[in-house]
C-alpha positions in Angstrom: 20.5 -25.7 -6.8 19.1 -26.7 -10.3 19.4 -24.3 -13.0 16.1 -24.4 -14.1 14.8 -23.4 -10.5 17.1 -20.6 -10.2 16.0 -19.5 -13.8 12.2 -19.8 -12.1 13.3 -17.6 -9.0 14.9 -15.0 -11.3 11.9 -14.6 -13.6 9.5 -14.3 -10.3 12.1 -12.0 -8.4 12.6 -9.7 -11.5 8.6 -9.3 -11.9 8.5 -8.4 -8.5 11.4 -5.9 -8.5 10.5 -4.5 -11.5 7.2 -3.6 -10.4 8.1 -2.5 -7.2 10.7 0.2 -9.0 7.8 1.1 -11.3 5.2 1.7 -8.5 8.0 4.0 -6.8 9.0 5.6 -9.6 5.2 6.6 -10.2 4.9 7.9 -6.9 8.2 9.6 -6.1 9.5 10.9 -9.4 6.3 11.3 -11.5 4.3 12.1 -8.8 1.2 10.5 -11.0 0.2 9.0 -7.5 0.9 8.9 -3.8 1.5 5.6 -2.6 3.0 4.6 0.6 6.0 2.7 1.6 4.4 -0.6 2.8 1.9 -0.7 -0.3 4.9 -0.1 -2.5 6.3 -3.2 -1.1 3.3 -5.6 -2.0 4.7 -7.2 -5.2 7.6 -8.3 -2.8 5.6 -10.0 -0.5 4.3 -12.1 -3.4 7.7 -12.9 -4.2 8.0 -13.7 -0.7 4.8 -16.0 -0.9 6.3 -17.9 -3.5 9.3 -18.5 -2.0 7.9 -19.8 1.1 5.5 -22.1 -1.0 8.6 -23.6 -2.9 9.5 -25.8 0.0 7.9 -28.8 -0.8 5.4 -30.2 -3.4 3.3 -31.5 -4.8 2.4 -28.4 -6.9 -0.5 -27.8 -8.7 -1.1 -27.0 -12.7 -1.4 -23.1 -11.7 1.6 -23.0 -9.5 4.1 -21.9 -12.2 6.6 -19.4 -12.2 4.8 -17.5 -14.8 1.7 -17.3 -12.9 3.5 -16.1 -9.8 5.2 -12.9 -12.0 1.7 -12.4 -13.1 0.5 -12.0 -9.6 3.3 -9.7 -8.6 2.5 -7.5 -11.5 -1.2 -7.6 -10.9 -0.9 -6.9 -7.0 1.3 -3.8 -8.2 -1.4 -2.5 -10.4 -3.9 -3.0 -7.8 -1.9 -1.1 -5.5 -1.6 1.8 -8.2 -5.1 1.7 -8.8 -6.3 1.7 -5.1 -3.8 4.6 -4.5 -4.9 6.6 -7.4 -8.9 6.3 -6.5 -8.0 7.8 -2.7 
């Protein structure tokens, strides 16, 4: 594995993991919103999609780890907003 690819994977994994933990903390500890188990794991699904999309090329200009990390964080924000609205 190339070092650059490992760094890219780490960026996306860290974003998805941190977002998942933030949702769990908001739901369980703080009690600000009530989020179920499956919706809490949505950012990790974005990371899984990232991993499965990296099997081959060609990759587009938008297919960068920074964008995947932002997508994981955005998915977490959508889960929190949807849970707060319901």
